[in-house]
A tleap script that builds the chain and sets N, CA, C and O, in Angstrom:
source leaprc.protein.ff14SB
mol = sequence {
  NMET ALA GLN PHE ASP VAL TYR GLU ASN PRO
  ASN LEU LYS THR ARG ARG LEU ILE PRO TYR
  LEU LEU ASP ILE GLN ASN ASP LEU LEU ALA
  SER LEU ALA THR THR VAL VAL ILE PRO LEU
  CYS GLN THR THR GLU THR LYS PRO LEU GLU
  MET ALA ARG LEU THR PRO LEU LEU GLU ILE
  ASN ALA ARG HIE TYR LEU LEU LEU THR PRO
  GLN LEU ALA GLY ILE PRO ARG LYS GLU LEU
  GLY ASP VAL VAL VAL ASN VAL SER ASN TYR
  ARG ASP GLU ILE ILE GLY ALA LEU ASP PHE
  LEU MET THR GLY CILE
}
set mol.1.N position { -6.342 -82.894 54.831 }
set mol.1.CA position { -6.520 -82.223 53.561 }
set mol.1.C position { -5.337 -81.292 53.328 }
set mol.1.O position { -4.949 -80.515 54.201 }
set mol.2.N position { -4.783 -81.390 52.142 }
set mol.2.CA position { -3.626 -80.569 51.818 }
set mol.2.C position { -3.760 -80.017 50.407 }
set mol.2.O position { -4.389 -80.618 49.536 }
set mol.3.N position { -3.151 -78.855 50.211 }
set mol.3.CA position { -3.135 -78.281 48.872 }
set mol.3.C position { -2.518 -79.290 47.908 }
set mol.3.O position { -1.524 -79.945 48.220 }
set mol.4.N position { -3.123 -79.398 46.749 }
set mol.4.CA position { -2.716 -80.293 45.661 }
set mol.4.C position { -3.045 -81.763 45.922 }
set mol.4.O position { -2.525 -82.645 45.239 }
set mol.5.N position { -3.913 -82.030 46.917 }
set mol.5.CA position { -4.460 -83.377 47.059 }
set mol.5.C position { -5.466 -83.606 45.942 }
set mol.5.O position { -6.225 -82.705 45.584 }
set mol.6.N position { -5.468 -84.802 45.402 }
set mol.6.CA position { -6.432 -85.206 44.383 }
set mol.6.C position { -7.443 -86.123 45.066 }
set mol.6.O position { -7.070 -87.061 45.770 }
set mol.7.N position { -8.725 -85.841 44.848 }
set mol.7.CA position { -9.810 -86.591 45.469 }
set mol.7.C position { -10.640 -87.301 44.412 }
set mol.7.O position { -10.767 -86.830 43.282 }
set mol.8.N position { -11.200 -88.436 44.796 }
set mol.8.CA position { -12.180 -89.077 43.933 }
set mol.8.C position { -13.399 -88.165 43.858 }
set mol.8.O position { -13.801 -87.565 44.855 }
set mol.9.N position { -13.977 -88.068 42.674 }
set mol.9.CA position { -15.188 -87.282 42.498 }
set mol.9.C position { -16.354 -88.071 43.093 }
set mol.9.O position { -16.663 -89.161 42.612 }
set mol.10.N position { -17.003 -87.541 44.128 }
set mol.10.CA position { -18.094 -88.277 44.764 }
set mol.10.C position { -19.419 -88.199 43.998 }
set mol.10.O position { -20.370 -88.904 44.335 }
set mol.11.N position { -19.483 -87.355 42.979 }
set mol.11.CA position { -20.728 -87.162 42.236 }
set mol.11.C position { -20.897 -88.280 41.205 }
set mol.11.O position { -20.148 -88.358 40.232 }
set mol.12.N position { -21.879 -89.134 41.428 }
set mol.12.CA position { -22.098 -90.274 40.539 }
set mol.12.C position { -22.452 -89.865 39.115 }
set mol.12.O position { -22.154 -90.598 38.173 }
set mol.13.N position { -23.078 -88.713 38.944 }
set mol.13.CA position { -23.480 -88.256 37.608 }
set mol.13.C position { -22.296 -87.793 36.767 }
set mol.13.O position { -22.328 -87.910 35.542 }
set mol.14.N position { -21.264 -87.274 37.398 }
set mol.14.CA position { -20.135 -86.713 36.646 }
set mol.14.C position { -18.843 -87.526 36.765 }
set mol.14.O position { -17.867 -87.239 36.073 }
set mol.15.N position { -18.833 -88.526 37.630 }
set mol.15.CA position { -17.599 -89.270 37.925 }
set mol.15.C position { -16.988 -89.948 36.699 }
set mol.15.O position { -15.765 -90.037 36.592 }
set mol.16.N position { -17.820 -90.426 35.778 }
set mol.16.CA position { -17.274 -91.120 34.604 }
set mol.16.C position { -16.422 -90.178 33.759 }
set mol.16.O position { -15.349 -90.559 33.293 }
set mol.17.N position { -16.892 -88.965 33.563 }
set mol.17.CA position { -16.162 -87.980 32.758 }
set mol.17.C position { -15.087 -87.263 33.578 }
set mol.17.O position { -14.001 -86.974 33.075 }
set mol.18.N position { -15.398 -86.983 34.829 }
set mol.18.CA position { -14.499 -86.258 35.738 }
set mol.18.C position { -14.232 -87.151 36.955 }
set mol.18.O position { -14.910 -87.020 37.974 }
set mol.19.N position { -13.262 -88.048 36.861 }
set mol.19.CA position { -13.040 -88.974 37.974 }
set mol.19.C position { -12.399 -88.347 39.212 }
set mol.19.O position { -12.549 -88.862 40.320 }
set mol.20.N position { -11.681 -87.230 39.022 }
set mol.20.CA position { -10.941 -86.638 40.130 }
set mol.20.C position { -11.150 -85.129 40.227 }
set mol.20.O position { -11.465 -84.454 39.247 }
set mol.21.N position { -10.964 -84.628 41.446 }
set mol.21.CA position { -10.983 -83.192 41.732 }
set mol.21.C position { -9.678 -82.847 42.442 }
set mol.21.O position { -9.276 -83.525 43.388 }
set mol.22.N position { -9.025 -81.791 41.979 }
set mol.22.CA position { -7.772 -81.336 42.573 }
set mol.22.C position { -8.046 -80.141 43.484 }
set mol.22.O position { -8.556 -79.114 43.036 }
set mol.23.N position { -7.706 -80.283 44.756 }
set mol.23.CA position { -7.866 -79.193 45.724 }
set mol.23.C position { -6.684 -78.245 45.569 }
set mol.23.O position { -5.535 -78.639 45.774 }
set mol.24.N position { -6.965 -76.989 45.207 }
set mol.24.CA position { -5.887 -76.023 44.995 }
set mol.24.C position { -5.807 -74.968 46.097 }
set mol.24.O position { -4.917 -74.119 46.078 }
set mol.25.N position { -6.724 -75.018 47.048 }
set mol.25.CA position { -6.765 -73.989 48.082 }
set mol.25.C position { -5.596 -74.152 49.053 }
set mol.25.O position { -5.225 -75.270 49.410 }
set mol.26.N position { -5.027 -73.037 49.472 }
set mol.26.CA position { -3.894 -73.047 50.391 }
set mol.26.C position { -4.299 -73.625 51.739 }
set mol.26.O position { -5.415 -73.407 52.212 }
set mol.27.N position { -3.382 -74.361 52.350 }
set mol.27.CA position { -3.631 -74.999 53.642 }
set mol.27.C position { -3.944 -73.994 54.753 }
set mol.27.O position { -4.575 -74.358 55.745 }
set mol.28.N position { -3.517 -72.743 54.606 }
set mol.28.CA position { -3.813 -71.721 55.616 }
set mol.28.C position { -5.315 -71.486 55.763 }
set mol.28.O position { -5.764 -70.955 56.778 }
set mol.29.N position { -6.092 -71.880 54.751 }
set mol.29.CA position { -7.537 -71.676 54.772 }
set mol.29.C position { -8.298 -72.970 55.061 }
set mol.29.O position { -9.472 -73.098 54.715 }
set mol.30.N position { -7.630 -73.913 55.685 }
set mol.30.CA position { -8.231 -75.221 55.961 }
set mol.30.C position { -9.443 -75.146 56.881 }
set mol.30.O position { -10.262 -76.065 56.889 }
set mol.31.N position { -9.574 -74.082 57.647 }
set mol.31.CA position { -10.714 -73.967 58.561 }
set mol.31.C position { -12.003 -73.549 57.847 }
set mol.31.O position { -13.080 -73.615 58.439 }
set mol.32.N position { -11.908 -73.126 56.598 }
set mol.32.CA position { -13.111 -72.772 55.839 }
set mol.32.C position { -13.918 -74.026 55.513 }
set mol.32.O position { -13.357 -75.109 55.350 }
set mol.33.N position { -15.214 -73.872 55.422 }
set mol.33.CA position { -16.085 -75.006 55.101 }
set mol.33.C position { -16.032 -75.369 53.620 }
set mol.33.O position { -16.472 -76.448 53.225 }
set mol.34.N position { -15.491 -74.464 52.801 }
set mol.34.CA position { -15.410 -74.708 51.368 }
set mol.34.C position { -13.959 -74.751 50.918 }
set mol.34.O position { -13.056 -74.318 51.634 }
set mol.35.N position { -13.755 -75.275 49.728 }
set mol.35.CA position { -12.435 -75.285 49.121 }
set mol.35.C position { -12.588 -75.111 47.620 }
set mol.35.O position { -13.671 -75.318 47.072 }
set mol.36.N position { -11.505 -74.732 46.955 }
set mol.36.CA position { -11.531 -74.528 45.509 }
set mol.36.C position { -10.878 -75.741 44.850 }
set mol.36.O position { -9.777 -76.153 45.218 }
set mol.37.N position { -11.585 -76.301 43.867 }
set mol.37.CA position { -11.093 -77.492 43.180 }
set mol.37.C position { -11.069 -77.266 41.671 }
set mol.37.O position { -11.783 -76.418 41.136 }
set mol.38.N position { -10.228 -78.051 41.006 }
set mol.38.CA position { -10.193 -78.076 39.549 }
set mol.38.C position { -10.469 -79.514 39.129 }
set mol.38.O position { -9.817 -80.436 39.620 }
set mol.39.N position { -11.431 -79.720 38.221 }
set mol.39.CA position { -11.707 -81.079 37.748 }
set mol.39.C position { -10.566 -81.615 36.883 }
set mol.39.O position { -9.854 -80.859 36.223 }
set mol.40.N position { -10.416 -82.932 36.906 }
set mol.40.CA position { -9.446 -83.634 36.069 }
set mol.40.C position { -10.194 -84.657 35.220 }
set mol.40.O position { -11.004 -85.430 35.732 }
set mol.41.N position { -9.916 -84.653 33.918 }
set mol.41.CA position { -10.525 -85.662 33.047 }
set mol.41.C position { -9.417 -86.480 32.405 }
set mol.41.O position { -8.351 -85.962 32.070 }
set mol.42.N position { -9.691 -87.773 32.239 }
set mol.42.CA position { -8.697 -88.662 31.644 }
set mol.42.C position { -8.554 -88.363 30.158 }
set mol.42.O position { -9.521 -88.003 29.486 }
set mol.43.N position { -7.342 -88.516 29.662 }
set mol.43.CA position { -7.070 -88.326 28.249 }
set mol.43.C position { -6.077 -89.373 27.782 }
set mol.43.O position { -5.259 -89.865 28.559 }
set mol.44.N position { -6.159 -89.703 26.519 }
set mol.44.CA position { -5.160 -90.603 25.939 }
set mol.44.C position { -4.080 -89.790 25.246 }
set mol.44.O position { -3.084 -90.338 24.773 }
set mol.45.N position { -4.287 -88.471 25.188 }
set mol.45.CA position { -3.339 -87.557 24.547 }
set mol.45.C position { -2.144 -87.343 25.465 }
set mol.45.O position { -2.310 -86.951 26.620 }
set mol.46.N position { -0.943 -87.597 24.961 }
set mol.46.CA position { 0.251 -87.399 25.776 }
set mol.46.C position { 1.198 -86.376 25.178 }
set mol.46.O position { 2.224 -86.065 25.783 }
set mol.47.N position { 0.882 -85.848 24.011 }
set mol.47.CA position { 1.733 -84.819 23.421 }
set mol.47.C position { 1.156 -83.442 23.726 }
set mol.47.O position { -0.015 -83.340 24.093 }
set mol.48.N position { 1.931 -82.405 23.587 }
set mol.48.CA position { 1.449 -81.058 23.924 }
set mol.48.C position { 0.181 -80.693 23.156 }
set mol.48.O position { 0.044 -80.979 21.967 }
set mol.49.N position { -0.723 -80.064 23.863 }
set mol.49.CA position { -1.982 -79.621 23.281 }
set mol.49.C position { -1.931 -78.117 23.040 }
set mol.49.O position { -1.069 -77.421 23.575 }
set mol.50.N position { -2.849 -77.633 22.241 }
set mol.50.CA position { -2.883 -76.200 21.927 }
set mol.50.C position { -2.962 -75.336 23.184 }
set mol.50.O position { -2.326 -74.284 23.254 }
set mol.51.N position { -3.724 -75.765 24.159 }
set mol.51.CA position { -3.908 -74.994 25.389 }
set mol.51.C position { -3.178 -75.654 26.567 }
set mol.51.O position { -3.665 -75.621 27.697 }
set mol.52.N position { -2.035 -76.240 26.307 }
set mol.52.CA position { -1.317 -76.996 27.332 }
set mol.52.C position { -0.977 -76.156 28.564 }
set mol.52.O position { -0.928 -76.680 29.677 }
set mol.53.N position { -0.748 -74.884 28.375 }
set mol.53.CA position { -0.433 -74.033 29.535 }
set mol.53.C position { -1.646 -73.858 30.435 }
set mol.53.O position { -1.507 -73.777 31.655 }
set mol.54.N position { -2.830 -73.798 29.844 }
set mol.54.CA position { -4.075 -73.642 30.601 }
set mol.54.C position { -4.576 -74.977 31.141 }
set mol.54.O position { -5.156 -75.035 32.225 }
set mol.55.N position { -4.352 -76.046 30.384 }
set mol.55.CA position { -4.839 -77.369 30.771 }
set mol.55.C position { -3.692 -78.383 30.728 }
set mol.55.O position { -3.663 -79.255 29.859 }
set mol.56.N position { -2.753 -78.268 31.661 }
set mol.56.CA position { -1.602 -79.181 31.634 }
set mol.56.C position { -2.002 -80.624 31.916 }
set mol.56.O position { -3.037 -80.902 32.522 }
set mol.57.N position { -1.148 -81.528 31.457 }
set mol.57.CA position { -1.325 -82.954 31.715 }
set mol.57.C position { -0.690 -83.318 33.047 }
set mol.57.O position { 0.416 -82.878 33.360 }
set mol.58.N position { -1.399 -84.124 33.826 }
set mol.58.CA position { -0.873 -84.662 35.071 }
set mol.58.C position { -0.962 -86.174 34.991 }
set mol.58.O position { -1.943 -86.715 34.480 }
set mol.59.N position { 0.041 -86.848 35.483 }
set mol.59.CA position { 0.012 -88.311 35.503 }
set mol.59.C position { -0.363 -88.785 36.903 }
set mol.59.O position { 0.269 -88.419 37.894 }
set mol.60.N position { -1.404 -89.607 36.956 }
set mol.60.CA position { -1.884 -90.160 38.217 }
set mol.60.C position { -2.092 -91.656 38.009 }
set mol.60.O position { -2.848 -92.065 37.129 }
set mol.61.N position { -1.434 -92.453 38.802 }
set mol.61.CA position { -1.551 -93.910 38.701 }
set mol.61.C position { -1.333 -94.404 37.273 }
set mol.61.O position { -2.092 -95.231 36.767 }
set mol.62.N position { -0.296 -93.891 36.641 }
set mol.62.CA position { 0.131 -94.292 35.286 }
set mol.62.C position { -0.879 -93.938 34.195 }
set mol.62.O position { -0.840 -94.511 33.107 }
set mol.63.N position { -1.774 -93.008 34.476 }
set mol.63.CA position { -2.726 -92.517 33.466 }
set mol.63.C position { -2.608 -90.997 33.381 }
set mol.63.O position { -2.227 -90.329 34.343 }
set mol.64.N position { -2.944 -90.471 32.204 }
set mol.64.CA position { -2.840 -89.029 31.976 }
set mol.64.C position { -4.196 -88.354 32.139 }
set mol.64.O position { -5.219 -88.847 31.665 }
set mol.65.N position { -4.174 -87.207 32.826 }
set mol.65.CA position { -5.388 -86.427 33.084 }
set mol.65.C position { -5.133 -84.974 32.719 }
set mol.65.O position { -4.054 -84.433 32.961 }
set mol.66.N position { -6.145 -84.359 32.135 }
set mol.66.CA position { -6.091 -82.930 31.832 }
set mol.66.C position { -6.619 -82.151 33.024 }
set mol.66.O position { -7.662 -82.490 33.584 }
set mol.67.N position { -5.907 -81.120 33.406 }
set mol.67.CA position { -6.362 -80.206 34.444 }
set mol.67.C position { -7.297 -79.202 33.764 }
set mol.67.O position { -6.846 -78.382 32.965 }
set mol.68.N position { -8.577 -79.262 34.073 }
set mol.68.CA position { -9.572 -78.407 33.420 }
set mol.68.C position { -9.693 -77.082 34.174 }
set mol.68.O position { -10.726 -76.780 34.771 }
set mol.69.N position { -8.633 -76.317 34.132 }
set mol.69.CA position { -8.513 -75.070 34.892 }
set mol.69.C position { -9.688 -74.114 34.704 }
set mol.69.O position { -10.139 -73.533 35.691 }
set mol.70.N position { -10.216 -73.916 33.476 }
set mol.70.CA position { -11.339 -72.982 33.317 }
set mol.70.C position { -12.611 -73.415 34.054 }
set mol.70.O position { -13.546 -72.626 34.189 }
set mol.71.N position { -12.650 -74.664 34.530 }
set mol.71.CA position { -13.843 -75.165 35.209 }
set mol.71.C position { -13.682 -75.210 36.724 }
set mol.71.O position { -14.430 -75.908 37.409 }
set mol.72.N position { -12.704 -74.462 37.252 }
set mol.72.CA position { -12.510 -74.477 38.704 }
set mol.72.C position { -13.781 -74.015 39.404 }
set mol.72.O position { -14.563 -73.234 38.862 }
set mol.73.N position { -13.969 -74.517 40.623 }
set mol.73.CA position { -15.194 -74.224 41.370 }
set mol.73.C position { -14.937 -74.331 42.866 }
set mol.73.O position { -14.001 -74.996 43.310 }
set mol.74.N position { -15.777 -73.671 43.617 }
set mol.74.CA position { -15.756 -73.820 45.068 }
set mol.74.C position { -16.800 -74.844 45.471 }
set mol.74.O position { -17.931 -74.812 44.986 }
set mol.75.N position { -16.417 -75.761 46.366 }
set mol.75.CA position { -17.363 -76.773 46.847 }
set mol.75.C position { -17.177 -76.956 48.351 }
set mol.75.O position { -16.120 -76.634 48.895 }
set mol.76.N position { -18.206 -77.475 49.022 }
set mol.76.CA position { -18.044 -77.792 50.447 }
set mol.76.C position { -17.007 -78.894 50.632 }
set mol.76.O position { -17.021 -79.890 49.909 }
set mol.77.N position { -16.119 -78.721 51.588 }
set mol.77.CA position { -15.078 -79.725 51.851 }
set mol.77.C position { -15.679 -81.104 52.136 }
set mol.77.O position { -15.124 -82.132 51.747 }
set mol.78.N position { -16.815 -81.103 52.817 }
set mol.78.CA position { -17.427 -82.390 53.195 }
set mol.78.C position { -17.904 -83.187 51.986 }
set mol.78.O position { -18.208 -84.373 52.112 }
set mol.79.N position { -17.974 -82.545 50.802 }
set mol.79.CA position { -18.411 -83.243 49.596 }
set mol.79.C position { -17.261 -83.904 48.837 }
set mol.79.O position { -17.494 -84.591 47.841 }
set mol.80.N position { -16.034 -83.706 49.293 }
set mol.80.CA position { -14.903 -84.337 48.629 }
set mol.80.C position { -14.896 -85.835 48.918 }
set mol.80.O position { -15.279 -86.269 50.004 }
set mol.81.N position { -14.459 -86.616 47.940 }
set mol.81.CA position { -14.336 -88.058 48.130 }
set mol.81.C position { -13.042 -88.388 48.859 }
set mol.81.O position { -12.529 -87.583 49.636 }
set mol.82.N position { -12.527 -89.572 48.599 }
set mol.82.CA position { -11.291 -90.020 49.241 }
set mol.82.C position { -10.073 -89.440 48.528 }
set mol.82.O position { -10.087 -89.240 47.313 }
set mol.83.N position { -9.012 -89.171 49.304 }
set mol.83.CA position { -7.749 -88.709 48.730 }
set mol.83.C position { -7.112 -89.858 47.955 }
set mol.83.O position { -7.021 -90.984 48.444 }
set mol.84.N position { -6.675 -89.549 46.732 }
set mol.84.CA position { -6.024 -90.542 45.880 }
set mol.84.C position { -4.514 -90.363 45.927 }
set mol.84.O position { -3.765 -91.327 46.086 }
set mol.85.N position { -4.076 -89.106 45.785 }
set mol.85.CA position { -2.648 -88.811 45.708 }
set mol.85.C position { -2.461 -87.311 45.894 }
set mol.85.O position { -3.403 -86.536 45.723 }
set mol.86.N position { -1.266 -86.913 46.238 }
set mol.86.CA position { -0.922 -85.496 46.252 }
set mol.86.C position { -0.019 -85.238 45.050 }
set mol.86.O position { 0.948 -85.965 44.823 }
set mol.87.N position { -0.343 -84.194 44.279 }
set mol.87.CA position { 0.415 -83.893 43.057 }
set mol.87.C position { 1.195 -82.585 43.192 }
set mol.87.O position { 1.300 -81.817 42.236 }
set mol.88.N position { 1.736 -82.340 44.371 }
set mol.88.CA position { 2.513 -81.114 44.569 }
set mol.88.C position { 3.747 -81.077 43.671 }
set mol.88.O position { 4.338 -80.014 43.478 }
set mol.89.N position { 4.140 -82.220 43.123 }
set mol.89.CA position { 5.253 -82.239 42.169 }
set mol.89.C position { 4.889 -81.512 40.872 }
set mol.89.O position { 5.773 -81.184 40.081 }
set mol.90.N position { 3.598 -81.257 40.648 }
set mol.90.CA position { 3.122 -80.486 39.494 }
set mol.90.C position { 2.797 -79.040 39.874 }
set mol.90.O position { 2.109 -78.346 39.125 }
set mol.91.N position { 3.277 -78.588 41.010 }
set mol.91.CA position { 2.953 -77.250 41.514 }
set mol.91.C position { 3.184 -76.159 40.469 }
set mol.91.O position { 2.314 -75.312 40.269 }
set mol.92.N position { 4.321 -76.163 39.811 }
set mol.92.CA position { 4.624 -75.115 38.834 }
set mol.92.C position { 3.606 -75.097 37.694 }
set mol.92.O position { 3.171 -74.027 37.270 }
set mol.93.N position { 3.227 -76.268 37.201 }
set mol.93.CA position { 2.245 -76.343 36.114 }
set mol.93.C position { 0.864 -75.872 36.566 }
set mol.93.O position { 0.163 -75.178 35.829 }
set mol.94.N position { 0.479 -76.258 37.788 }
set mol.94.CA position { -0.838 -75.879 38.316 }
set mol.94.C position { -0.911 -74.373 38.545 }
set mol.94.O position { -1.863 -73.724 38.110 }
set mol.95.N position { 0.091 -73.816 39.226 }
set mol.95.CA position { 0.122 -72.371 39.482 }
set mol.95.C position { 0.215 -71.612 38.155 }
set mol.95.O position { -0.417 -70.569 37.990 }
set mol.96.N position { 0.997 -72.133 37.215 }
set mol.96.CA position { 1.099 -71.510 35.896 }
set mol.96.C position { -0.239 -71.477 35.172 }
set mol.96.O position { -0.574 -70.480 34.531 }
set mol.97.N position { -1.005 -72.557 35.267 }
set mol.97.CA position { -2.325 -72.605 34.630 }
set mol.97.C position { -3.277 -71.603 35.278 }
set mol.97.O position { -4.040 -70.930 34.585 }
set mol.98.N position { -3.234 -71.505 36.602 }
set mol.98.CA position { -4.085 -70.532 37.296 }
set mol.98.C position { -3.685 -69.098 36.944 }
set mol.98.O position { -4.542 -68.238 36.739 }
set mol.99.N position { -2.398 -68.856 36.879 }
set mol.99.CA position { -1.906 -67.527 36.534 }
set mol.99.C position { -2.336 -67.163 35.099 }
set mol.99.O position { -2.752 -66.034 34.836 }
set mol.100.N position { -2.229 -68.115 34.197 }
set mol.100.CA position { -2.634 -67.879 32.813 }
set mol.100.C position { -4.131 -67.609 32.721 }
set mol.100.O position { -4.563 -66.742 31.961 }
set mol.101.N position { -4.920 -68.346 33.492 }
set mol.101.CA position { -6.384 -68.156 33.520 }
set mol.101.C position { -6.728 -66.744 34.007 }
set mol.101.O position { -7.597 -66.081 33.441 }
set mol.102.N position { -6.042 -66.294 35.054 }
set mol.102.CA position { -6.385 -65.010 35.679 }
set mol.102.C position { -5.763 -63.801 34.990 }
set mol.102.O position { -6.385 -62.742 34.915 }
set mol.103.N position { -4.536 -63.954 34.487 }
set mol.103.CA position { -3.839 -62.781 33.973 }
set mol.103.C position { -3.537 -62.853 32.479 }
set mol.103.O position { -3.234 -61.838 31.850 }
set mol.104.N position { -3.620 -64.060 31.914 }
set mol.104.CA position { -3.275 -64.226 30.507 }
set mol.104.C position { -1.782 -64.250 30.266 }
set mol.104.O position { -1.327 -64.231 29.122 }
set mol.105.N position { -1.027 -64.290 31.334 }
set mol.105.CA position { 0.432 -64.300 31.230 }
set mol.105.C position { 0.978 -65.650 31.633 }
set mol.105.O position { 2.192 -65.857 31.612 }
savepdb mol mol.pdb
quit
């Protein structure tokens, strides 16, 4: 498990709308039983959105997903599905969205 790994959503009730969960917790806290994730939902929108700084677009397997930063949550690590990809190449956008959520800057 690594920071910015994207996991399949194991929840059958929400998987259709939220296919992936992004683990944002730092690797230094890997021994904790929980981790902080941000849901990702697929979108066909590829141009900038009004809240693009808060909900940036990430490309995964040639599809676009919105990072639903305001819906971040803590979950047990054992509830994560399979790793799909690591999106550390979007680190600046992810950290920027978290910073905007917390500080408004």
